[in-house]
C-alpha angles and dihedrals in degrees: 000000000000121000123195112210117206128194107181124193128182092270102009142060123198119193143179128187114212130197096215095198088070099014087231123145112245095185140345137187152152130244103202135185093021110186091017117066101313135228133192129197110186119179122186117199092212106105099225094051125093130238114240113211112160146119109268135169111266107168095167141001089262091062090044092056090046091053091047091053090047091054094044090055102035125113095238101038105016132113098184130046100227145359093262088071089071099086100179143357125225119200129199105230113191101204132029098170116204093320104072123060093166142003118307140206105246116245136142092283093052091049090050091052090047089053089054089052091061088089089061097043109020093163096051115027096061089057091047090052091049089056092048094048092046090055091047089056096044097039109030112187095018108124115243130200131200116216111195126217089210098051098085090056096055088096090068108120121247095252089058099046103041115094118220093245129104106310092227090076088063095043098043104025105028093240108165141112110291107163129207142222085062096152090053095047089046094049099047094042089055091050090048091052090054090055095045093059089206109181097186095061090227104121134161118197137170114203118199113199099189119181138109082308112038136190139164129212133197106219119192119186089345095309129105113245098171140002137185102235117077138193084329133021090256096085125083131034123008112270140187095292103349121093097218119205111356136151104294089221088072088081091062094038096050091043090054094046095054099023092244134159120244089254092054091046091051088050088059092049092048103038110019104037135067116066089337090060093051100040094035099204109067143003092209110107090210091060091046094049091051092047089048090057101251126138107245094213100048106019092231126120115287104228092205096056134093103219119228108226096214092048088054091046091053091053092044092054092048096047093044093052092048090051091050092055091047089054092049092049092053085060091048091049096042092234139349135257099176141005113208128200119198145153128051099319098028092053099038109032114079088175095057092046092050094045092051093047091048087067090053099053090097090065094045103263109137134167133203100248094202094052089044091054093085135078106252108224086169139020109317128186107206096171118138118225093249096048119124091215138024121263116205136181109210124178109230125229110192092162092059090051089053091048092049093048090049091052092048094050094045091046093048090047090058 
């Protein structure tokens, strides 16, 4: 069975086609600048097939899906012979509100609930719905499944998800902590449990999904009990362009300083803050590490560089805040068996991993700096001999989680 995994953004559409008998990727790609000028990069994994990487007209998501199917089935770029070989489609859905505690077969009722969730995730759900509707047009009759970022965090206890605001906003408007990156936290925590070989079943993990968007989760016995993101992905640690947790009064203060609307002020906190706001030149952690004078491959100081002070400050703020949340989650968990780094920064930045763990030496968490001074690529144990808990680097695979959930739901339906 082949499953097509779709991650639709407002002007982009990422995809991967899985052969679920082997769980191997047959092809993957990105439709970018949808509704603007359009570009498609399509990469088959079959050795005799070509890569397609060109500008192409993509007026809407419907045309993007149609082009993707064309490339998947073409003689030069294809990996399947016809559309009927796509047996199911799995969609990343960012927000499931209080309705979805797991993945769901998409039908009219599910779409209606997703439409209601737009008020909770106005930047993401409309794009997710565009991807779903585009697939319905291009692949009528092919079952589709929604896999929710928020679902993994529905095990968080009430005392951790309720905000200290008037309770009516929870009862009447569904305002609570939801959390995101659920598929990633779920995947890497499961891999960590395999490596821990814990026979008692009592496990305490902290998963750090660190990328342009970052979140941490406290995972006890395989279930999320707390996470840093909230009702939206703005809360938590500083990120590429998001401020993370700050004094809420900043909204009013910044609006008054520059005579801005609430919407414009929130735009600053979402798109012009984080490490970009501090450094001022880039939100890409690779650019910032280089500017700060660190060797990208090892994480150590680059002796030939002239460090930029604000680049270093941006990294210092980020690493300090991540370490603070790790400390608080050790309290929430009542201990720690393993700390896990994943996602673009967590997997590829030896400097960030080392800087975060430097803050944790006082509570016994230590890493082997020489083992850490590599880019993971695969599972990597960077624990020092004297560490009180394990420290792992685990590449995430959110798309595989979506494909597996899709398979499970389609199989159970039959």
